[in-house]
TORBADREN-558570 format. One record per residue: residue in three letters; x, z, y of N, C-alpha, C, O, CB in turn. Coordinates in steps of 0.2 Angstrom, whole numbers, padded with zeros to 4 digits, always signed. Glycine has a CB too. Layout:
# TORBADREN-558570
ALAXZYXZYXZYXZYXZY ...
//
This chain:
# TORBADREN-558570
MET-0208-0188-0075-0211-0195-0074-0218-0195-0077-0219-0193-0083-0207-0200-0078 THR-0223-0197-0074-0230-0197-0076-0231-0202-0081-0228-0207-0081-0235-0196-0070 ALA-0237-0202-0085-0239-0207-0089-0240-0214-0085-0238-0219-0088-0245-0206-0093 ILE-0243-0213-0079-0244-0219-0075-0237-0222-0073-0236-0229-0073-0248-0218-0069 ASP-0232-0218-0071-0226-0221-0070-0223-0225-0076-0220-0230-0075-0221-0215-0067 THR-0223-0222-0082-0221-0225-0088-0224-0231-0089-0220-0236-0091-0222-0220-0094 GLN-0230-0232-0088-0234-0238-0090-0232-0243-0085-0231-0249-0086-0241-0237-0089 ALA-0231-0241-0078-0229-0246-0073-0222-0249-0075-0221-0255-0074-0229-0243-0066 LEU-0217-0245-0077-0211-0247-0079-0211-0252-0085-0207-0257-0085-0206-0241-0081 LYS-0215-0250-0090-0216-0255-0095-0218-0262-0093-0216-0267-0095-0220-0252-0101 LYS-0223-0262-0089-0226-0268-0086-0221-0272-0082-0220-0278-0083-0232-0267-0082 ILE-0217-0269-0078-0212-0272-0074-0207-0276-0078-0205-0281-0077-0208-0267-0069 VAL-0204-0272-0083-0199-0275-0087-0202-0280-0092-0198-0286-0093-0195-0270-0091 ALA-0208-0279-0095-0210-0284-0099-0212-0291-0095-0211-0296-0098-0217-0282-0103 GLU-0215-0290-0090-0217-0296-0086-0210-0300-0083-0210-0306-0083-0221-0295-0080 LYS-0205-0296-0082-0199-0300-0080-0196-0304-0086-0193-0309-0085-0194-0294-0077 ALA-0196-0301-0092-0194-0304-0098-0197-0311-0099-0194-0316-0100-0194-0300-0104 VAL-0204-0311-0098-0208-0317-0099-0206-0322-0093-0205-0328-0095-0215-0315-0099 ASN-0206-0320-0087-0205-0324-0082-0198-0327-0082-0197-0333-0080-0205-0320-0075 ASP-0193-0324-0085-0186-0326-0085-0184-0330-0091-0180-0335-0091-0181-0320-0084 TYR-0188-0329-0096-0186-0332-0103-0191-0337-0106-0189-0340-0110-0184-0327-0107 VAL-0197-0336-0104-0202-0340-0107-0203-0347-0103-0204-0346-0097-0209-0337-0108 LYS-0202-0352-0106-0202-0359-0103-0208-0363-0107-0209-0362-0112-0195-0363-0103 ASP-0211-0368-0103-0216-0372-0105-0214-0376-0111-0208-0378-0111-0219-0377-0099 GLY-0218-0376-0116-0216-0380-0122-0213-0376-0128-0212-0378-0133-0212-0385-0121 MET-0211-0369-0126-0208-0365-0131-0212-0363-0137-0218-0362-0137-0205-0359-0128 ILE-0209-0361-0142-0212-0357-0148-0209-0350-0146-0203-0348-0146-0209-0359-0155 VAL-0214-0345-0145-0213-0338-0143-0215-0333-0148-0220-0333-0151-0216-0337-0136 GLY-0211-0328-0150-0212-0323-0154-0215-0317-0150-0212-0315-0145-0206-0320-0158 LEU-0220-0314-0152-0224-0309-0148-0223-0302-0152-0225-0302-0158-0231-0310-0147 GLY-0220-0297-0149-0218-0291-0152-0224-0287-0152-0230-0289-0150-0213-0288-0148 THR-0223-0281-0155-0228-0276-0156-0227-0269-0152-0221-0267-0152-0230-0274-0163 GLY-0231-0266-0149-0230-0260-0146-0233-0260-0139-0235-0264-0136-0223-0258-0146 SER-0232-0254-0135-0234-0253-0129-0231-0257-0123-0234-0259-0118-0234-0245-0127 THR-0225-0258-0124-0221-0262-0119-0223-0270-0121-0224-0274-0116-0214-0261-0119 ALA-0223-0272-0127-0224-0279-0129-0231-0281-0127-0232-0286-0125-0223-0280-0136 TYR-0236-0276-0126-0243-0277-0124-0242-0281-0117-0246-0286-0116-0246-0270-0123 PHE-0238-0278-0113-0238-0281-0106-0235-0288-0106-0237-0293-0102-0235-0277-0101 ALA-0230-0289-0111-0228-0296-0112-0233-0301-0114-0233-0307-0112-0222-0296-0116 ILE-0237-0299-0119-0242-0303-0122-0247-0305-0116-0249-0311-0116-0246-0299-0127 LYS-0249-0300-0112-0254-0301-0107-0251-0306-0102-0255-0311-0099-0256-0295-0103 ARG-0245-0306-0100-0241-0311-0096-0241-0318-0099-0242-0322-0095-0234-0308-0094 VAL-0239-0318-0105-0239-0324-0109-0246-0328-0108-0247-0334-0107-0237-0324-0116 GLY-0251-0323-0109-0258-0326-0108-0260-0329-0102-0263-0334-0101-0263-0321-0110 GLU-0257-0326-0096-0258-0328-0090-0254-0335-0089-0257-0340-0085-0255-0324-0085 LEU-0248-0336-0092-0245-0342-0092-0249-0348-0095-0249-0353-0093-0238-0342-0095 VAL-0252-0346-0101-0256-0351-0104-0262-0353-0100-0263-0359-0100-0258-0348-0111 ALA-0265-0348-0097-0271-0350-0093-0269-0354-0087-0273-0358-0084-0274-0343-0090 SER-0262-0354-0085-0260-0358-0079-0258-0365-0081-0256-0369-0077-0254-0354-0076 GLY-0258-0366-0088-0256-0373-0090-0250-0373-0095-0249-0379-0097-0255-0377-0084 TYR-0247-0368-0096-0241-0368-0100-0243-0370-0107-0249-0367-0110-0237-0361-0100 LYS-0240-0374-0111-0241-0376-0118-0236-0372-0122-0231-0374-0123-0240-0384-0119 LEU-0239-0366-0125-0235-0362-0129-0238-0361-0136-0244-0361-0137-0234-0355-0126 THR-0233-0361-0141-0235-0359-0148-0232-0352-0149-0226-0351-0148-0233-0365-0153 CYS-0236-0348-0152-0234-0341-0153-0235-0339-0160-0239-0341-0163-0237-0336-0148 VAL-0230-0334-0162-0231-0331-0168-0231-0323-0167-0228-0321-0162-0225-0333-0173 ALA-0235-0320-0171-0236-0313-0170-0233-0309-0175-0232-0311-0181-0244-0311-0170 THR-0230-0303-0173-0227-0298-0177-0232-0293-0180-0229-0289-0184-0221-0295-0173 SER-0238-0293-0179-0243-0289-0182-0250-0291-0181-0251-0295-0177-0242-0281-0179 HIS-0254-0288-0185-0261-0290-0184-0264-0288-0178-0268-0292-0174-0266-0287-0190 GLN-0262-0282-0175-0263-0280-0169-0261-0285-0163-0265-0286-0159-0260-0273-0167 THR-0255-0287-0164-0253-0292-0159-0256-0298-0159-0258-0301-0154-0245-0293-0160 GLU-0258-0301-0165-0261-0307-0166-0268-0307-0162-0271-0311-0159-0262-0309-0173 GLU-0272-0301-0164-0278-0300-0161-0278-0300-0153-0282-0303-0150-0282-0294-0163 LEU-0273-0296-0150-0273-0296-0143-0271-0303-0140-0274-0305-0135-0267-0291-0141 ALA-0266-0307-0144-0264-0313-0141-0270-0318-0141-0271-0322-0136-0259-0316-0146 ARG-0274-0318-0146-0280-0323-0147-0285-0321-0141-0288-0325-0138-0283-0322-0154 GLU-0286-0314-0140-0290-0312-0135-0288-0314-0128-0292-0315-0123-0291-0305-0135 SER-0281-0315-0127-0278-0318-0121-0278-0325-0121-0275-0328-0116-0272-0314-0120 GLY-0281-0329-0125-0281-0336-0125-0275-0339-0127-0273-0345-0126-0282-0338-0118 ILE-0271-0336-0131-0264-0338-0134-0265-0342-0141-0268-0339-0145-0259-0333-0134 ASN-0262-0347-0142-0262-0351-0148-0257-0347-0153-0251-0348-0152-0260-0358-0147 VAL-0260-0344-0158-0255-0340-0163-0255-0344-0169-0261-0346-0172-0258-0333-0163 VAL-0250-0345-0172-0249-0349-0178-0245-0344-0183-0241-0340-0181-0246-0356-0178 PRO-0245-0345-0190-0241-0342-0195-0234-0344-0194-0232-0349-0192-0243-0343-0202 LEU-0230-0339-0195-0222-0341-0195-0220-0346-0199-0216-0350-0197-0218-0334-0196 CYS-0224-0347-0205-0222-0352-0209-0223-0359-0207-0221-0364-0209-0226-0351-0216 ASP-0227-0360-0201-0229-0366-0198-0224-0369-0193-0225-0374-0191-0236-0366-0195 VAL-0219-0365-0192-0214-0367-0187-0207-0366-0190-0206-0362-0195-0214-0362-0181 ASP-0202-0370-0188-0195-0370-0191-0191-0365-0188-0185-0364-0190-0192-0377-0192 HIS-0193-0363-0182-0189-0358-0178-0193-0355-0173-0199-0357-0171-0182-0361-0175 VAL-0191-0350-0169-0194-0347-0164-0189-0347-0158-0183-0345-0159-0196-0339-0165 ASP-0191-0350-0152-0186-0350-0147-0184-0344-0144-0178-0342-0143-0189-0355-0141 VAL-0189-0340-0142-0187-0333-0139-0193-0328-0142-0199-0330-0142-0187-0333-0132 THR-0191-0322-0143-0195-0317-0145-0194-0311-0140-0189-0309-0138-0194-0314-0152 ILE-0200-0308-0137-0199-0303-0133-0203-0297-0136-0209-0297-0138-0203-0304-0126 ASP-0199-0291-0137-0201-0286-0141-0198-0279-0138-0193-0280-0134-0199-0286-0148 GLY-0201-0274-0139-0198-0267-0137-0194-0264-0142-0192-0267-0147-0204-0262-0136 ALA-0191-0258-0141-0187-0254-0145-0188-0247-0144-0190-0245-0139-0180-0257-0145 ASP-0186-0243-0149-0187-0236-0149-0181-0232-0146-0181-0227-0143-0189-0233-0155 GLU-0175-0236-0148-0168-0233-0146-0164-0239-0145-0164-0244-0149-0165-0228-0150 VAL-0159-0239-0140-0154-0244-0139-0148-0241-0138-0148-0237-0133-0156-0249-0133 ASP-0143-0243-0141-0136-0240-0140-0132-0244-0136-0134-0250-0134-0132-0238-0146 PRO-0126-0242-0134-0122-0246-0129-0120-0253-0132-0118-0258-0128-0116-0243-0127 GLU-0120-0254-0139-0118-0260-0142-0124-0264-0143-0123-0269-0147-0114-0259-0148 LEU-0130-0263-0140-0136-0266-0141-0139-0266-0148-0142-0270-0150-0135-0274-0139 GLN-0137-0261-0152-0140-0260-0158-0146-0256-0157-0147-0252-0153-0135-0256-0163 LEU-0151-0257-0162-0158-0254-0160-0161-0250-0166-0159-0251-0172-0162-0260-0159 ILE-0165-0246-0164-0170-0243-0169-0177-0245-0167-0179-0245-0161-0170-0235-0169 LYS-0181-0248-0172-0188-0250-0170-0192-0248-0176-0189-0246-0181-0188-0258-0169 GLY-0198-0248-0175-0203-0247-0180-0208-0241-0179-0212-0240-0184-0199-0246-0186 LEU-0207-0237-0174-0212-0232-0173-0219-0235-0172-0224-0231-0173-0210-0228-0166 GLY-0220-0241-0170-0226-0244-0170-0229-0247-0177-0235-0249-0177-0226-0250-0165 GLY-0225-0246-0182-0227-0248-0189-0226-0255-0191-0228-0257-0196-0234-0246-0189 ALA-0223-0259-0186-0223-0267-0188-0215-0269-0189-0214-0275-0189-0225-0271-0182 LEU-0211-0264-0192-0204-0266-0192-0202-0272-0197-0198-0276-0195-0200-0260-0194 LEU-0206-0272-0202-0204-0278-0207-0206-0284-0204-0201-0289-0204-0209-0277-0213 ARG-0212-0285-0201-0213-0292-0198-0209-0293-0192-0207-0299-0190-0221-0292-0197 GLU-0208-0288-0188-0203-0289-0182-0197-0291-0184-0194-0295-0181-0203-0282-0178 LYS-0194-0289-0190-0187-0291-0192-0187-0298-0195-0182-0301-0194-0185-0286-0197 ILE-0193-0300-0198-0193-0306-0201-0193-0312-0195-0190-0317-0195-0199-0307-0205 VAL-0197-0310-0190-0198-0314-0184-0191-0315-0180-0189-0320-0178-0204-0312-0179 ALA-0188-0309-0180-0182-0309-0176-0177-0313-0179-0172-0316-0176-0179-0301-0176 ALA-0177-0313-0186-0172-0317-0190-0173-0324-0189-0168-0328-0190-0172-0315-0197 ALA-0179-0326-0187-0180-0333-0186-0180-0335-0178-0181-0341-0177-0188-0335-0188 THR-0178-0331-0174-0178-0332-0167-0171-0334-0164-0166-0331-0166-0180-0325-0164 LEU-0171-0338-0160-0164-0340-0157-0162-0335-0152-0156-0334-0151-0165-0347-0154 GLU-0166-0332-0148-0164-0327-0143-0169-0321-0143-0175-0322-0141-0164-0331-0136 GLU-0167-0316-0145-0171-0310-0145-0170-0306-0139-0165-0303-0137-0170-0305-0152 ILE-0176-0305-0135-0176-0301-0129-0179-0295-0130-0185-0295-0132-0179-0305-0123 ILE-0176-0289-0129-0178-0283-0130-0180-0279-0123-0176-0280-0118-0173-0278-0133 VAL-0186-0277-0122-0188-0274-0116-0189-0266-0117-0193-0264-0121-0194-0277-0113 VAL-0186-0262-0113-0187-0255-0113-0187-0252-0106-0184-0255-0102-0181-0252-0118 ASP-0189-0245-0106-0187-0241-0100-0181-0237-0101-0179-0237-0107-0193-0237-0098 GLU-0178-0234-0096-0171-0231-0097-0171-0225-0102-0166-0223-0104-0168-0229-0091 SER-0177-0222-0103-0177-0217-0108-0175-0219-0115-0174-0214-0119-0184-0214-0108 LYS-0175-0225-0117-0174-0228-0123-0166-0229-0125-0164-0230-0130-0178-0234-0125 ILE-0162-0228-0119-0155-0229-0120-0152-0223-0122-0153-0217-0120-0152-0231-0113 VAL-0148-0223-0128-0145-0218-0131-0137-0219-0132-0135-0225-0132-0148-0216-0137 GLU-0133-0214-0133-0126-0215-0134-0125-0217-0142-0121-0221-0144-0122-0209-0133 LYS-0129-0213-0146-0129-0214-0153-0136-0215-0156-0141-0211-0154-0126-0208-0157 LEU-0137-0220-0160-0144-0221-0163-0146-0215-0167-0142-0211-0170-0144-0227-0168 GLY-0152-0213-0167-0155-0207-0171-0155-0201-0167-0157-0196-0169-0151-0207-0177 SER-0152-0201-0161-0151-0195-0157-0158-0193-0154-0159-0187-0152-0146-0196-0151 LYS-0163-0197-0153-0169-0195-0150-0175-0196-0155-0179-0192-0155-0170-0200-0144 CYS-0175-0202-0158-0181-0203-0162-0179-0204-0170-0173-0205-0171-0185-0210-0160 PRO-0184-0203-0174-0182-0204-0181-0181-0211-0183-0184-0216-0179-0188-0201-0186 LEU-0178-0213-0189-0178-0220-0191-0183-0221-0196-0184-0218-0201-0171-0221-0194 PRO-0188-0226-0194-0193-0228-0199-0190-0232-0205-0186-0236-0204-0198-0232-0195 VAL-0193-0230-0211-0191-0234-0217-0197-0236-0220-0201-0231-0222-0186-0230-0221 GLU-0199-0242-0221-0205-0244-0225-0203-0244-0232-0198-0247-0235-0207-0251-0222 VAL-0208-0241-0236-0207-0241-0243-0213-0243-0247-0219-0243-0244-0205-0234-0245 VAL-0213-0245-0253-0219-0247-0257-0222-0240-0259-0218-0235-0260-0217-0251-0264 PRO-0228-0240-0260-0232-0234-0262-0230-0231-0269-0230-0225-0270-0239-0235-0262 TYR-0229-0236-0273-0227-0233-0280-0221-0229-0280-0216-0231-0278-0226-0239-0285 GLY-0222-0223-0283-0216-0218-0283-0213-0216-0277-0207-0215-0276-0211-0221-0288 HIS-0217-0217-0271-0214-0216-0265-0211-0209-0264-0206-0208-0260-0219-0217-0259 ASN-0213-0204-0267-0210-0197-0267-0203-0197-0269-0198-0194-0267-0214-0192-0270 ARG-0201-0202-0275-0195-0202-0277-0190-0206-0272-0184-0205-0271-0195-0206-0284 THR-0193-0211-0269-0190-0215-0264-0188-0210-0258-0182-0210-0256-0194-0221-0261 ALA-0192-0206-0256-0191-0201-0251-0185-0196-0253-0181-0195-0249-0197-0197-0250 TYR-0185-0194-0259-0179-0190-0261-0173-0194-0261-0168-0191-0258-0180-0188-0269 ALA-0173-0200-0263-0167-0204-0262-0165-0205-0254-0159-0205-0253-0167-0211-0265 LEU-0170-0206-0250-0168-0206-0243-0165-0200-0240-0161-0200-0236-0175-0207-0239 SER-0168-0194-0243-0165-0187-0241-0158-0187-0242-0154-0183-0239-0169-0182-0244 ARG-0156-0190-0248-0149-0190-0250-0144-0193-0245-0138-0193-0246-0148-0192-0257 GLN-0147-0197-0240-0143-0200-0235-0142-0196-0229-0139-0198-0224-0146-0207-0233 GLY-0144-0190-0229-0143-0185-0224-0148-0184-0219-0147-0182-0213-0137-0187-0221 CYS-0154-0186-0221-0160-0186-0216-0166-0181-0219-0165-0179-0225-0163-0193-0214 GLU-0170-0180-0215-0177-0177-0217-0182-0182-0217-0185-0184-0211-0178-0171-0213 PRO-0184-0185-0222-0189-0190-0222-0196-0187-0222-0198-0183-0226-0189-0195-0228 VAL-0200-0189-0217-0207-0187-0216-0212-0193-0217-0212-0198-0213-0208-0183-0209 LEU-0217-0192-0222-0222-0197-0223-0226-0198-0217-0229-0193-0215-0226-0196-0229 ARG-0227-0204-0214-0231-0205-0208-0238-0204-0210-0241-0207-0215-0229-0212-0205 MET-0242-0201-0206-0249-0200-0207-0253-0202-0200-0250-0203-0195-0251-0192-0208 LYS-0259-0204-0201-0263-0207-0195-0270-0205-0197-0273-0207-0202-0262-0214-0194 ASP-0273-0201-0192-0280-0199-0193-0281-0195-0200-0287-0196-0203-0285-0205-0192 GLY-0276-0191-0202-0277-0187-0208-0276-0191-0214-0277-0188-0219-0284-0184-0208 LYS-0274-0197-0214-0273-0201-0220-0266-0204-0219-0263-0205-0214-0278-0207-0220 ILE-0263-0206-0225-0257-0209-0225-0257-0216-0221-0261-0220-0223-0254-0211-0232 PHE-0252-0217-0217-0252-0223-0213-0250-0229-0217-0245-0228-0221-0247-0222-0207 LYS-0253-0234-0217-0251-0240-0220-0249-0246-0216-0253-0247-0211-0257-0242-0225 THR-0244-0250-0217-0242-0255-0213-0247-0261-0215-0251-0261-0219-0235-0257-0215 ASP-0246-0267-0211-0250-0273-0212-0249-0275-0219-0253-0279-0222-0248-0278-0207 GLY-0243-0274-0222-0241-0276-0229-0244-0271-0234-0242-0272-0240-0234-0277-0229 GLY-0247-0266-0232-0250-0261-0237-0245-0256-0239-0246-0252-0244-0252-0264-0242 ASN-0239-0255-0236-0234-0251-0238-0234-0244-0234-0238-0244-0229-0227-0254-0237 PHE-0230-0239-0236-0230-0233-0232-0224-0233-0228-0219-0237-0229-0230-0227-0237 VAL-0223-0228-0223-0217-0227-0219-0215-0220-0219-0219-0215-0218-0219-0229-0211 TYR-0209-0219-0220-0206-0212-0219-0202-0213-0213-0197-0217-0212-0201-0211-0226 ASP-0203-0208-0209-0199-0207-0203-0193-0202-0204-0194-0196-0205-0203-0204-0197 CYS-0187-0205-0204-0181-0201-0206-0177-0198-0201-0175-0202-0196-0177-0206-0211 ARG-0177-0192-0200-0174-0188-0194-0167-0187-0196-0165-0183-0201-0178-0182-0193 PHE-0162-0190-0192-0155-0189-0193-0153-0185-0187-0156-0186-0181-0151-0196-0194 LYS-0148-0181-0187-0145-0178-0181-0142-0184-0176-0143-0184-0170-0139-0173-0182 GLU-0139-0189-0179-0137-0195-0176-0135-0200-0181-0134-0198-0187-0132-0194-0170 ILE-0134-0206-0180-0132-0211-0185-0125-0214-0182-0125-0219-0178-0137-0217-0186 PRO-0120-0211-0184-0113-0213-0182-0111-0220-0184-0107-0224-0181-0108-0208-0183 SER-0113-0222-0190-0111-0228-0193-0118-0232-0196-0119-0232-0202-0106-0227-0199 PRO-0121-0235-0191-0127-0239-0193-0127-0244-0198-0131-0245-0202-0131-0241-0187 PHE-0121-0248-0198-0121-0253-0203-0120-0251-0210-0122-0253-0215-0114-0258-0201 PHE-0116-0245-0210-0115-0242-0217-0122-0239-0219-0123-0240-0225-0110-0236-0216 LEU-0125-0236-0215-0132-0233-0217-0137-0238-0219-0140-0237-0224-0135-0229-0211 GLU-0137-0244-0215-0141-0249-0217-0140-0252-0224-0145-0253-0228-0141-0255-0212 THR-0134-0252-0226-0132-0254-0233-0134-0249-0238-0137-0251-0243-0125-0255-0234 ARG-0133-0243-0236-0135-0237-0241-0143-0237-0242-0145-0236-0248-0133-0231-0238 LEU-0147-0238-0237-0154-0238-0237-0157-0244-0241-0161-0243-0245-0157-0238-0230 ASN-0154-0250-0240-0157-0256-0243-0156-0256-0250-0159-0260-0254-0154-0262-0240 VAL-0151-0252-0253-0150-0253-0261-0155-0247-0264-0155-0247-0270-0143-0251-0262 ILE-0159-0243-0260-0163-0238-0264-0169-0242-0266-0173-0245-0263-0165-0233-0259 PRO-0170-0241-0273-0177-0245-0276-0183-0242-0272-0183-0236-0272-0177-0243-0283 GLY-0187-0246-0270-0193-0244-0267-0193-0245-0259-0198-0245-0256-0195-0237-0268 VAL-0187-0245-0256-0186-0247-0249-0188-0254-0248-0185-0259-0251-0179-0245-0246 VAL-0192-0256-0244-0194-0263-0242-0190-0265-0236-0187-0270-0236-0202-0263-0240 GLU-0189-0261-0231-0185-0262-0225-0184-0256-0221-0188-0251-0221-0189-0268-0221 ASN-0179-0256-0217-0178-0250-0212-0178-0253-0205-0177-0258-0203-0171-0247-0214 GLY-0178-0248-0201-0179-0249-0193-0173-0250-0190-0173-0250-0183-0183-0244-0190 LEU-0167-0251-0193-0161-0253-0190-0161-0260-0188-0160-0264-0193-0155-0250-0194 PHE-0161-0262-0182-0160-0269-0180-0153-0270-0177-0152-0269-0171-0166-0271-0175 LEU-0149-0272-0181-0142-0273-0180-0140-0280-0178-0141-0285-0182-0137-0270-0185 ASN-0136-0281-0173-0134-0288-0170-0140-0292-0170-0140-0298-0172-0129-0291-0175 THR-0146-0289-0167-0152-0293-0167-0153-0295-0160-0155-0301-0158-0158-0289-0169 ALA-0152-0291-0155-0154-0292-0148-0149-0296-0144-0143-0295-0145-0155-0285-0144 ALA-0151-0301-0141-0146-0305-0137-0146-0302-0130-0140-0302-0127-0149-0313-0136 VAL-0151-0300-0128-0152-0297-0121-0157-0291-0121-0162-0291-0125-0154-0302-0116 VAL-0155-0285-0118-0159-0280-0117-0160-0279-0109-0156-0278-0106-0156-0273-0120 LEU-0167-0279-0108-0169-0278-0101-0171-0271-0100-0175-0268-0104-0174-0283-0098 VAL-0169-0267-0095-0170-0260-0095-0173-0258-0088-0170-0260-0083-0164-0255-0096 SER-0179-0255-0088-0182-0253-0081-0180-0246-0080-0179-0242-0084-0190-0254-0082 HIS-0180-0245-0073-0178-0239-0070-0183-0236-0066-0187-0240-0063-0171-0239-0067 PRO-0183-0229-0065-0188-0226-0061-0189-0229-0054-0195-0228-0051-0187-0219-0060 ASP-0184-0232-0051-0185-0235-0044-0188-0242-0044-0188-0245-0039-0178-0235-0041 GLY-0190-0244-0050-0193-0250-0051-0188-0256-0052-0190-0262-0053-0197-0252-0045 THR-0182-0255-0052-0177-0260-0053-0176-0261-0061-0178-0257-0065-0170-0258-0050 VAL-0174-0267-0063-0172-0269-0070-0165-0271-0070-0163-0276-0067-0177-0275-0072 THR-0162-0268-0075-0155-0271-0076-0154-0274-0083-0159-0273-0087-0150-0265-0076 LYS-0149-0278-0084-0148-0282-0090-0142-0280-0094-0137-0279-0091-0148-0289-0088 MET-0143-0279-0101-0137-0278-0105-0137-0284-0109-0142-0286-0112-0138-0271-0109 GLU-0131-0287-0110-0130-0292-0114-0124-0291-0119-0120-0287-0118-0128-0299-0110 ARG-0125-0295-0125-0120-0294-0130-0114-0298-0128-0114-0303-0125-0122-0297-0137 ASP-0108-0295-0129-0102-0298-0127-0100-0305-0131-0095-0308-0130-0096-0294-0128 
//
């Protein structure tokens, strides 16, 4: 599959999510990442056509793109709920459990997801896995202070934590934190692991998004989109 093919699949599934789930007058959560990019652009088109939408952004990057697209973006604190959020994922298992955070916005994405009535996840079929952790590392956001000790505690959970770098410098999230990408062979018990990670001093949040997605839309190389729903 070429890069052009991949981008086309992302566009197809993101636009379908917006067309199917975003209605006039809604409060909409805007995700972060390469697939969410196409959803944001489509929301901008709806706004230009006359839709009255209020949106919250999951990152500075998303907020900037949304404003450039003519979208009204407000702080999450200014709304009492979010009707629907459209976001991507790095892995999706058969139970609709997710790994997110390779884009670096996992903390804000999780906060917005918790305020959302219906979380719609958009991916191409390469993101579907039998077990979480089998393809991509699990991002864990940590405070900078003593982060090497936090990394040691992470390694005790059976992973290899790698400090994320960008352009030769330590990557920092919108909140000023660091991210360790934790490579597991697989994650057989994600709920247990989430509990273990969250009690480590210095861990801010982890990229396990459990019981979060209401629907996962999956694009396929033939251009079709299938839907996975929670039972």
